[in-house]
N, C-alpha and C positions, 0 to 999 in steps of 0.2 A: 667582205665575203659573206654570203648568205649562209646561215646555219640551217642545215636540213633537219626537219623534224623526224622523230622516231617513226611516225606513221609512214612518212615518205620512204624512209630507209627500208622498213619492213616490206612495203609494197614493191619497192625496186628489187629487193632481194628475191621476192616471190617471182617476179617476172623473169629475172635472170635465171633463177633455178629451173623454171619451166623450160626456158630456152636451152639451158645447158643440159637439162635432163634428156632432151632429144639427142644432143651430141653424145652424152654418156652412153646412150643405148648403142651408139655406133663405136664405142670403145675409147673415146678420147676426152670424155667429159669429167672424169673424177678429179684430175689434177687441177683443171680449170675451176671447179666448184670450190675447192679448198683455197685456191688463190684469191678468189672473189671474196670469200668470207673474211679473209685476213685483212683486206684493204678497205673494209666498210668504214665510211666516215661516221662521226657522231658528235654530240654536244657534250659539254661538261669540262672537267679538268683535262686539258690537252696532254698533260704530262703523265698522269696515272690512269685517267679514264674513270675515276671513282667519284661518288657524290661527296659533297663537303660534310665535315663533321657537324654534329648537332651543337648549336651554340645558342646563346640567349639566357636571360635570367628572369625567373618568375618574380612578379611584383606582388609583394604582400602588403596589404593595408594594415597599418599600425594604429591602435587605439591610444589616443593621448591619455596619460595617467592624470586623474583628477586629484590635484594636491590639496585644494581647499575643501572645507566642509560645506557640502551643498546637497540638494536633492538630485539624485542621479536620474530617476525615472519614476513615473506613476503608471500603473497598469492594472487591468482586471486579472484576478487570480482565482481559478476554479480548482478545487480539490474535492473530488467526489461530487456530492450534491450541493456543496457549499460554495457560494460565489462571494468573493471578497475583493476589496480594493487594497492594493499593495503599494507602499511607498518605499523605495530603496534609497538609502543615503550613502554617502561616500565614506563615512566613518561610523563606528559604533556609537549608539546613543546612551545617555544616562537612563537607566531603567526605572528610576524612581520618579520621573517626571509625570505630571498629569497630562497625558497625551490627548485626552478628550477635550481639555481646555486649550491646548496649544494648537490642535488641528481641528478646525471647525468646518462645517458644511454650510453652503449658502441656503439649502433647503432642509427641512426637518427630516431626520432619519430615525431608525428604530432605537428607542431608548434602551432596549435590552442588550444592544451590541456596544462594542467599544474597541479602541485600538489595542492591539496586542503585539508585543515585541517578540521576534523569533530568537532562536538560540544564538545566532550570529551577532545580534544586536544592531544590525544594519537595516532590517526590513520590518516595517510596521504593517499590520493587516487589520482591516475593518471588515469582519465577516457579515454575512446575511444581508447583503445589499440586493436591490432589485435588478433583475436582468433587463437588458435593452433600455438602459436609462443613462443619461449623462449627468454626472455629479460634478459640481464645482466646489472645491475645497481650498481653504487657505491655511498655509503652514506658517505659524508665528515665527518671527525672527528671533524669539527668545529660546527656541528649541536648542538644547545643548547636547554636545557630543561628550563622550567619556573623557576626552583629553582636555576638556574645559572650554573649547571653542563653541561658538554659537553661529546660527545662520546670519544674524545681523540685519536681515530685512525679511519682510513678509513675502511669501511666495504663493501665488494663486495658480492652481492647476485644475484642468478639466480632465475627467476620466469617463470614457464611455464603456459601460460594462459588457455590452454585446449580448449575443444569444448564449444560452446554456448549451453545453455540449450534449449531443444526443446520447441517451442512455436508456437501456431497457433490461429488465431482468425479472425472474420469477419472484413473487413476494415471499415464498417459503422454499426452503431447501429440501423438503420432504413432507408430503401432506397425506392425510387421510381425509378424503372428501366425503361428507355424508351422502348416502345414497338418495336421501329424500331432502327436498327443499335446499339443494345446493345451488349456489349462484355460478359455480364453475371454478376454473383454475385461475387464481389471481396473478396478474402481470402488472408490474410497475414500470412506467415509461415517462420520459421527458423528451419532447421534440422528436418522437419517433411515430410516424403515421401508420406504418404497416410492418408486420413481421411474418416470417415464414417459420412454421412449426411442424416438426415431424414427430410422430408418436410411435414408439416401439413397445411391444409387449414382451416382458421378460419370461423366458421359458421357466416352468416350475422347477425343473431339476437344476436349473442354473441360478436359482435364487441365492443360495449361500455364496457361490462364487461372485455373483453380482454385488452383493452387499459387502464382500471383502474388498472389492475394488472401488465401489461407489457408495461410500458410507453417507455421503451428503451431496446435495446438488451444488450449484454454483457455476462459475465460468470455467470452461475447459477448451483446450485447443483441439484441432482435428487429430493431432498426433496422440493426445491422451485418449481419444475415443477409438482410435484404430491401432493402439499400441499392442504389439505382440512380443515385446522384449521384456526381460527381467520378470518372468513369471506373469506377465500381463496377458490378458485375453481381449481381443478386439470385441467391441460392442456387438458387432454383427454375429458373433458366435454365441452370445448370451441372450440376445433378443431379436425379434423379427419385426420389421416395419409393418404397421397396419393402417396408418392414415397420415396424410400430408396435406396441408392447406395453408393459405395466406389469410391472416386475420387483420382487420382494420381496428386500430387502437383509438384513434381520435385524440381529443384533448386540445386545449388552447396552447398557443406558443408559450414556452418557458413555464408550463404548468405541470406539476407532478400529478400524474394520472394513474388511477388503479382501474384496470379493465379485467373483466372475468371472461375467460375463454369458455364458450358454452359446450363443454365436453359431454354434459349430460344429454345433449341432443344429437350426438354423433353416434350412429349405429355401430361403427367399427370399434368403439371404445366401451361398449356395454358388456363385453365378456368379462367375467370376474378375473382378477389377477393384478399384477404389478405392472405399471406403465412407466416408461421413461420418455420424457419430452425433451427435444433438442430444438432450440430457438435461435434465430439470427435475424438481424435487421435486413430489410430488403435493400439491395444495392451495395451491401458490404461484403468484402472478400478478404477479410483479415484472418480467416481460419480460427475465429474465436466464436464460441457458442455458449449460450446460457442453457443450463440443464437443470432438471429436477425430476424426481420420481414421485408417483402418487398411486394410491388405490382408491377406488370408489366402493364404500362399504357402509353398512349400518351397524357393524359389530365393533364395539369399543373394547379394547383389551387392557386389563390391569393385572400386572404380574408382580409377585413377590418371590425373590429367590432366597432360599434357606441353604443350609450346608449341603444337604442331600435331597432336598424336596423343592418343588416348584408349585406355588399357589397361583391359580389363574381365575380371574373373574371376568365374565363377559356381560356387557350391558349395551342397550340400544343407544346410538348416538342421537336419536331423535327425541326420546323422552327419558332416557336414563334407566329404564326398567331392565331388570335382569333377564337374560336370554338363556333358556334351558335348551338342552339337546344340541349344543354346538360341538362339532367334531374337532378335536385338537390333534395336531400332528406336528412332530418335531423332526426335521430333516437335517442330515449332517452335511459336511462340506462336499461330499460327492453327490448329493441330491437324493440319497436313500433315506427312507423313513426309519427312525430309531425308536420312536415312542408314539403311542396313540392314546387318546383319552376322550372323555365327553363330560360336559358340564351338567350338574344336577338341576333341579327345579329352581334353585336359588342363583343359578348362573355360575356356580363355583366348581372347581376341580383341583384336587391335590395330586400331583404327579410325582412318582419316585424318580427324580431327575436331578443331576448335578450340572450346574450352569456351565456351558461351553460357548465361548465367543464365536466359534465357527458355525454354530447351529442357528436355525431359523424356526420360529413358531408360526404355524399356519392354523387359522381358525376358519371353519366352514359351516355354513348353514344354508342348505339348498343351493341357490346360485350366488349366495353372498360369501365373500372371502375377506379376511383381514390378516395382515402379516406383522410380525415383530421380530426383527433381527436382534440377536443378543450381543452384537459387537458395537452397538451404539450406547451412548450414555443413558443411564437409568432415568435421569431427569435432565433433559437437554435444555440448558439456559443460554446457549450460544447466541440466540437472536435477541437477548436482552442485555441491557447495559450493566452487566455484572463484572466487577473487576476487583482486584486486590492481590496480595502476594500469595505465592504458592504455600500450601501447608508445610510446616516444618516440625521437627521434633522438639523445638524449644519456642519460647515466646518471651517478649520483654513487656513488662507492665510498668509504665511510666506515669508520673504525676508531678504536680507542682503545688505550692501553697496557694497560688492563684494563677489565673491565666491572663491577667491584665497588669502591665508594667508601664512605667514612664521612662523615657530616655534619661539615662544617668543612674538608673537603679540596677541592682544585681539580680539576675535571673537565677533561681535555685531550682534544680530539677532532680528528682529522685527516681530510681528505677530498680526493678527486681528482674533477674534472669531465672526463668523456670523452665523445666522440661514439660513434655506433653501431659504429665500427671500432676503438674503444679508443684513439683518438688525442686529444691535447689539443684543446679547443675553440678555434678561431681567434678572435682578437680582432676586434671590430667597431670599426674606426677605431683609437683609442688606448685604448679601454676594454675590459676583459675582463668576462665575464658574472659578476655578483655572485651569491652564494648567501644565502639567508635561512634561518637555523637557528632552530628552535623547541624549547625544552626544556619538557616537560610533566610535571607531577606525577602520582603514582599515581591521583589522582582525576580525571585528564583535564584539569585546569585548566592553562593556560599559565603557566609560571614566568617565562620570559624569552624574548623573540624578538629576534634580533640579525641585522644584515647583516654579512657577512664578504666581504672582497675577495680576489681571486685573487693568489697569489704566483707565484713562478717555476714554469713548466711546469704551470700550472693547479692548484697546491697551495693548499689552504685549511686554516686552523687556527682552533680555537675553544677558549677557556679561560674557565671560570666557577667561582667559589667557591660551593660548596654551603653554605648557612648551617647553623649548629649545630642550630637548631630545625627544620630541614627535615624533612618527613614521610618516613618510610622506606618502601621498597617498590620497585616497578618503575617507573622513569622512562623516558620515551620521548624520543628525539632525532629530529627530523624536519627534512628539508632541502627547500627549495622554491626555484624560480627566480622565482616570483611570490608575493609575500607575501599577496595576496588570494585565492590558490587554496585551496580546501578539501581538495585531494588532495595529499599529499606526494610528492615525487619518490623519496625514499629515506629510510630510517629505521633506527634501531638501538635496542636496549634496554640500559639501565644499571640496576644494583642499588645503591640507597643503603641501607646497613644499618649498625647498631651492631655492630661486631665488633673483636676484637683480632688484628691480623695476627701470624703466626708470625715470631719473630725468633731463636730458639735451637734447637739440637739437643742432645739429652742421650743419651749412650751408657752403658748399664749392662751390667756383666759380672761373672762370678764364676769363679774357677778350679775350684770344686767343683760338679759336676753333682748329686751326692748327698752329703748330710751324714751322718756317723756320729754316734751318740749322744754328747753332750757336746762336740762340735766346733763352734766358732762359724762363722758365715757370713762369708766375706771378700768384701765388696762393693767393686767398682771402678766409679767414675763419672767420666765425662769430659764437660764441657760446653763448647760453643763457639757463637758467634754465626754466623748463616747467611752473613755476609760474610767469615768466616774467623777473626776474632779470638777468642782463648780467653776463657771466661767468668771472668775474673780477679775474685776476691772476691765472686762471687755467692753469695747465701744458698742453702743446700742443706738440705732437711728430708726426713725419711722416717718412715713408719709401718710397723709389722709386724703382720700378722694370720696366724693359723694355722688350718688346717682339715684334717679327715681326708681322705686320698687313698685312695679305694676302688678306683681303676683305675690303678695305677702302671705297668702293663705294657701298652703300646699294642697289641701283637700279640695280646693276650688280652682283647678287649672284653667277652666273656661271663662273666668271672670278677670276683668281689668280694673284696677283700683287707681284713683287719682286722675290727674290731668295729663293725657299723653303728649300734649303740646308743650309741657313745661320743660325748660332747659336749665340745667345746672352747670356750674363750672366743671370742665373735664380734667383740669390739671390736678395732679397729686401734689399737695403742698407739704413741705417739711414741717413736722410738728414736734419731734423729739430728736435730740442729739445729746446723749449723755452716756454714762458708763454703768455697768451692773455692779451691785455691791459685793461684799466678800462672799456671800452665799450664792452669787450669780443671779440675783433677783432684782426686779424693778416693779414698782407700783406707782402709777402716775395717772392723774385725771386729764382727759383730753376734752377740750371744749370745741363744739362744732363751730365752724366759721359763721360770722354774722349774716352773710348773704344767703346762708342755707336755712336759717331759723324760720323766716316767714314762709318759705315753701314747705318745710317739714311740718309746720304747725297745721297745714291744711291737707297734706297728702303724704302717703307712705314714702319712705326713702331708705336707701342703703348707704351705710357708712363702711367703706373698705379701707382698712389700715394695712399698709405695706411696711413691714418691719425688716431690719437688717442688723446683724451683729457681725463683728469681724470674725473671720474663719467660718462664716455662715452665709448662705444665700438668702435672697429675699423671700418672704413668706406672706401670705395674705390672710386677713381675718375680717369677717363681715358681721355687721349688726343691722337689724331693722329698727326703724324709729318712726312713730306717728302718734297723733292724738285722736283723730277720728277718720272715718273712711267714707268715701263715696264710691259708687260702683258703676261700671260700664259693662253691661251684660252682652256676652257673645257666645252663642252655641254652648250653653252650659252642659257639662258632662256629668254633673252630679248635683243633687239638691242638698241644701244644708240650712240650718237656722243659725242666725248670728245677730248680735246687737251692735250698737254703736261703738262698743269697746273691743271690736273683733281683733284689731291689730294688737292691742295690749294683751289679749288672752290667747291668740292663735299664732301670731308671728313668732318665730324662734330664731335664735342666733346660730350661726354656723361657727362653732368654736374650732379653732385651729390647734391641733396638737400633732406636730409633724417633726420627725427626726431629720436633721440636715445631713 
């Protein structure tokens, strides 16, 4: 049996209704219409006439869990203006590894950068890479995870950094642009060819209200600029638009570019006052805008606030000269003038005024105007890399006997807790304020955290043995009054390194500054420990090397003596292997090797002795030896008279007296 479609049913019903409507008009059609609608056929469930219930199951893709230690992915990672290569591993890594040696690039990269491990321990980042570049890197199979496993094989990976994300913004969050010789309003951009900028002029009576809502520039949403809730005022009620235009920024791809908008050439922006600029990228519709405010003025303001007085100095931004006759005006939050004044011939004015953050200082001179809101920092350092902990009523002064330790030694640290007047912190009840000291490894992980109690006069001490297997590098010591605080009160840096501390000094001397042919070198050595005791019985060794001395006369640096083609043995031969006496002294004659004597008898030579004592590093001592001189003149820099015995009279020995 053929199933009739719904369209056919509706069409048939329509035709029947039209036919039966004519019958109804004659009085017999109503019952027939109802009967016809009752017996209409249809498709679907023959029993109920309803559609089937919804059935089926959504298929969800499942990611297989990586159970082994391996490299999960390598990708470019951009945060702000910094582009980096990121490597993600399946397990946390050992933070003390030399990642720069274990992960290498096929091509040379910036030596100032290096691999950095994030807080999770799974992601390594190599910042400051070049955009639009393909890097080939090799991960060594020796790279170890925190659980002791290693990759087991070298992995080669290619990463394409791609283009930098487009970004644009004003270079300053609030500017006073000089009225003369100004380049314009600076804009910083990367991969942004054009921007749309709208300039608004803030009404003078709205200045205090404007500064209360817009203390600084930066990125704002459309809702922020048009907010009329929670005591907010839309920007349109504080300022009026005066100029809109599109500006071409230019710049090469992936290049950070600074462009100056030529506002000094725009007629609509020449009226004195405060302007607010709103900028967005062309073709962007994210409701995000870059903003800044600025004034164009030659009046520079310097203000000092006292208890009930205000000192104002005005000077020209062009040459720094004082400006006299500047009208000063202070307006309150409602835009009404509360105080007026004028600068003297030195550009100074003292006003009877108590500082109020809701007020604004306005300085005028003919058509020039300058503004200073009192709700902003007196010295704004927000654009500089200034960091540190917040000021507190107390401070911790920490020190150690030294800042260099070897693994296996005990670190001893002392500290004093003082208030802001430098006095000991008074006890609360019968208990003094404890300190919590945290010792952190070079990878940033906490080695130990301990609570230390105060001793007499607020003195604290902390001792800890550094294990022999401890990682070397810069360790951090942090002090806190609250162990849960993420910010330390005070800190210091310690170096844990493998080194041999100096324990001896060795003095070398000789009675002869210049040796004559055939005469031995009389070596005098004296060894002593740094704490004063003589180096009784210490082993003493020495090696002797000889070389041609072409410049034996220091006052004649432009002259060469001897035969420059002469070659002598370069090896340093052992000449002494003995022990120091009970006084730590040694006196021994050293004879020059036989192959050196013929050469030394005709040209100058150097004898270099390398000596060594146990608990002491090698030290050098030099003597000059010759019988007569010949000269090769080359661009003399000084004139001098000398005879055939110049070497015997002018050459001097460099006596070594060095502490080990």
